[in-house]
C-alpha positions as CSV (number, residue, x, y, z in Angstrom):
1,M,0.0,0.0,0.0
2,N,1.5,3.3,-1.1
3,K,1.6,6.3,1.2
4,D,2.4,10.0,1.0
5,I,5.5,11.2,2.8
6,T,6.6,14.8,3.1
7,F,10.1,16.1,3.4
8,H,10.9,19.6,4.4
9,I,13.9,21.0,2.7
10,N,14.9,24.6,3.1
11,N,11.5,25.4,4.6
12,M,9.7,24.0,1.5
13,A,7.5,20.9,1.7
14,Y,7.9,18.1,-0.9
15,T,5.4,15.3,-0.8
16,I,5.8,12.1,-2.7
17,N,3.9,8.9,-2.9
18,V,6.0,5.7,-2.2
19,D,5.6,2.1,-1.2
20,P,6.8,1.0,2.3
21,Q,10.2,-0.3,1.1
22,M,11.0,3.0,-0.7
23,E,9.9,4.9,2.4
24,K,12.3,3.0,4.5
25,E,15.2,3.7,2.1
26,L,14.3,7.4,1.7
27,T,14.0,8.0,5.4
28,K,17.2,6.2,6.3
29,F,19.2,9.4,5.9
30,L,16.6,12.2,5.9
31,D,14.5,13.1,8.9
32,L,10.8,13.6,8.2
33,D,10.3,15.4,11.5
34,K,12.6,18.4,10.9
35,N,13.5,20.9,8.3
36,N,16.4,19.5,6.4
37,D,18.7,21.9,4.5
38,T,20.5,21.4,1.2
39,K,23.6,20.0,3.0
40,D,21.4,17.3,4.6
41,L,19.9,16.4,1.2
42,L,23.4,16.3,-0.5
43,A,24.8,14.1,2.4
44,A,21.9,11.7,2.0
45,Y,22.4,11.5,-1.7
46,I,26.1,10.8,-1.3
47,R,25.4,8.0,1.3
48,I,22.8,6.3,-0.9
49,T,25.1,6.6,-3.9
50,Q,27.9,5.0,-1.9
51,E,25.6,2.2,-0.8
52,Y,24.5,1.6,-4.4
53,S,28.1,1.7,-5.7
54,T,29.2,-0.9,-3.0
55,F,26.2,-3.1,-3.9
56,K,27.0,-2.8,-7.6
57,D,30.6,-3.8,-7.0
58,D,29.5,-6.8,-5.0
59,I,27.1,-8.0,-7.6
60,N,29.7,-7.6,-10.3
61,K,32.2,-9.7,-8.3
62,L,29.6,-12.4,-7.8
63,S,28.7,-12.3,-11.5
64,N,32.3,-12.7,-12.5
65,K,32.7,-15.7,-10.2
66,L,29.5,-17.3,-11.5
67,A,30.6,-16.7,-15.1
68,R,33.6,-19.1,-14.6
69,F,31.2,-22.0,-14.0
């Protein structure tokens, strides 16, 4: 079931509709209960990008190992 969540960034509200899993990922690094500034948004983006990059590298390593079989 999708739900609306609202982020406050630089005193402006941004509401998006997401599923529960996406909500968990989006709220991991941004607080829904406070006004976030651009620095918080950038830091969250960098953390999520770093997680994705690490995950991608791990998948590539596994794929390369499986390709040898």
